[in-house]
N, C-alpha and C positions, 0 to 999 in steps of 0.2 A: 275675412277676406273682403266682405261686402263693405265694411267700414273703411278699409284702406282704399277701395275703389271710390267710395263717396268722397273721401278726403282728397283724392287726386282730382276728381271732378271739381270740387270746391276750389282747390288751388288754381286749376286752369281758369275757372270763371273769374276768380279774383285777378289773375294775371291779365285777362282780356279787359276787365274793368280798368285796371291801372294803366294799361297800354293805351286806352282810348279816352281816359278822363280828361287829359289836357285838350284833346280835340273837342270834346263835349263842352268844356269851359269856353274855348275859343269860339265855338259855334254859338253858344248862348250869348257871349259878349257881342258877337257880330250882329245877331238878331236884335239885341238891346239897342245897338247903335243906329239901326235903321227902322225901328218899330213904328215911329211916327210917319215915316214915308210909306210904310206898308199900307196904311189906310188909304192914302191918296192914290197910290198905284193900283190898288184893288178897285176903288171907286171909279177910276179912269180906265179900268179893264186892261191895264198894262200887265197885271198878273191876275190869275183866276182866284175866285173866292176859295176854292179847294186848296190852292197853294198858300193863300193867306193863312188859313187855319193850320195847315201843315207846318209852315214856318213858325207861327206863333206858339205852337204846341211845345216848343223846347224851352219857353220862358217859364219862370216861376209863377205860381198862382197869383201872387201879389202884383206881378207885372202884366200878365196876360189878361186878367179879368178887366182892368180898366181899358186895355187896348181893345178888347172885344166890345165893350160898352161904347167906346168912342166910335168904333167902326159902325156899329149898329145905328147910332144916332146920325152919323154922316150919311150912311147908305140910304136911310129912310127919311132924311130931311126933317129930323125932329129938332125941337128947341129945348135947350138945357133949362132946368128949373133951378132957381136959387135955393140954397140950403134952408134959408130962413122961411121959405114958403111951406116947408114941411109937407110936401106933396109928391114925393118920389124923386126921380132922376131927370125926367124930361116930359114934354107934352107934344101931342100931335093931334090936329083937328079938334082942339079944345079939351082933349082928355089928357089926364095925367097918368104917368106910368112909373113904376119902380122896376128897375132892370136887375136881373140875377143871371149869372152864367156859371156853368160848371163843366170842366173838361174831364178827360179820362182820368180815372183814379183806381186805386187798388180794390176798392169795394164796389166798383162798377155802378156808382150811384150819382144822381144829380143832387148835390148838396146846396141847399138854399139857406143862407145865413142872414142874420139881421133883418128879419121880417118885422115890420112895424105896423101892427094892425090899426093903430090910431090914425095913420095917414090916409087921407081921402084920395086914393089912386088905384088904378088897376095894375096888373103885373105882366111883364114880359119875362119869361124864363127860357134860357137857351141851354140845351145840352149839346156840348161841342165835342166832336170826335176829332181825329187827326185831319180830316178833310172836309167836314161839313157841320152845319148847325141845324138842330131840330128845334123849332121855335114854338113855344106854348104861350097863348094869350089867355089870361084869366081876369075876369072882372073881380072887383074887390070882394063881393059876396062869395064868389066861387073859391077865391083863395082862402077865405075864412073857413069855408066848408072843408077844403083840402087840409087845412091845418089840423082840424079835428080828425079827419080820416087817417092822415099820416102821422098823427100823434106828435105834433110839433112840441118842442120843449124850449125852455129858456136858453138863450144863447150865452148869457153871462150870469155869474153869481149863483149862490146857493138859494134854496127855498127860503131860508131865514132872511137873507139879504134882500130878496126881491118881494117879500111878502106884502109890504106896504107901497111898493112901487106901482104907480098907475100906468106907466109906459114901459112895458117889458118887451125887449127884442127877442124874437123867437128864431129857431132853426128847425129845419126838417129835411128829410132825405127821401128821394124817390129812386127806388132800385130799377135800373134799366132792365128790360126784359121781364119784369114782374107783371102780375095782374093789374097793379096800380098803374104801371107804365102803359099798358095796353089801354086802360081807361083814359089816361091823359092823352094818348095818341088819338083816340076816338073823339074825345070831347073838346080838347083845347089846342091841338096841333094846327098850325097855320103855315101855309107856304105862299110864295110869290109876294104880292102886295098885301101884307098882313093888315094894313090900315084901310084897305078898301072896304067901305060899308057893306058891300055885297058878300065879302068873305069873313066879316066879323061875326 
């Protein structure tokens, strides 16, 4: 009897998904069509930052991550860095920064990909929920320490392939709500004007 009930619930759930999937696709396409305007509207305070994050949350990871980065750069008046400088994504007040963001996901973690230890830059990490961003600022040395603490691993290739590679990109995960998360909140979390020397 229990299996029959479960099967009925599963079928109901599938029906709800199928009934709303076209609406979801249309919503995603609508957000894609206005995503560049979202940044300007938010910076001009035509829409709230909470609404910006809520609207952008429906996009794919590949689409929303660059959107969040572009918004951060514009909001804080940062200057883009050319790729050939090999010093992160942007600079502010003479300092270089690599930007990483991670939205809500099934494992409730902040996933940081393509960490390049050889780059001479500090790090801005944003954990983005449906309506807000928690921002962490780490100096280069602090990020290297956290890579050890959180057991960063190679982002690409097998041990054999990367054995002789001097420039390996890493990945690491910070579980929200964990002891590590609490430590990051205490040590690296910034609010307001995060580039103000008094708050750095």
